[in-house]
N, C-alpha and C positions, 0 to 999 in steps of 0.2 A: 328932853323934849320941852320946848317952850310953847305952851298953848294956853291962851288966856281963859279957855273954857275947861281946863283940866280941874278935876274935883268939883264939878258942878253938874246939875241936872235940871230937868223940867218935866212936868206932867201936863197932859192934855186930856180932856174928857173923852171917854170911849163910848161911842154909840153902839147900839145893837147891830150885830153883823148877821148876814144871811146864814152863815154856817154855825151860829150859836146853837147849842143843844139845850132843849128845855130841861129845867131842873138844875143846871149847873150854875154856879156862882162865878161870874166874870168880873174882872176888875172894873171899877167905876172910872178909873183913869189909867192911862198908859203913858210911859215916858222913857227917857233915855238919860244916861249920865256917863260921864267920862272920868275915869280914875286911872292915873298913871299912864295916860294916853290910850287906854283901852275902853272901848264902848260897851256899856251894859244896858240891858233893857229892864224896865221897871213896870210893875203892876201894883196899883194902889186900890184897896178895898175900903169902902166907907161903911161903918156899922151905924145904921140909922137909929137903932134903939139899944145902945149899950147899957148893960146892967152894971151894977157896982163892980169895979175892978176890971171891966173889959175896956179895951181901947176904942176910941172913936174911929181911928184909922189904922190900917195895917198895910205893910207893903212887902214886896218880894223883889229881890234882885236876881235877875237871870243871867246866866253866862253869856258871853258875847255870841251873837247869832241865834240865841234861843229866846224867842219872844214869849211874853206871859201867856199862860193858858188858864182855862176855867178851873175852879175848885182849888186854887192855889192857897188861899188864906181863909179858912173858915172861922166864924166867930163862935 
């Protein structure tokens, strides 16, 4: 497969949604990436106050067709 966007991805800010549940941590950004011609969905969480040894950002790759859900990457 010859695709100039293969092995690339991008993130967009995720706004609050009507069906968000109180108390759940949702990704700050959502995105997509293509690897080997297969589309994957991404969720990226930002840790606003990381302590020593904690990452500033964490992400999760979801199987094709499975969009990111809340509480995926706790800090």
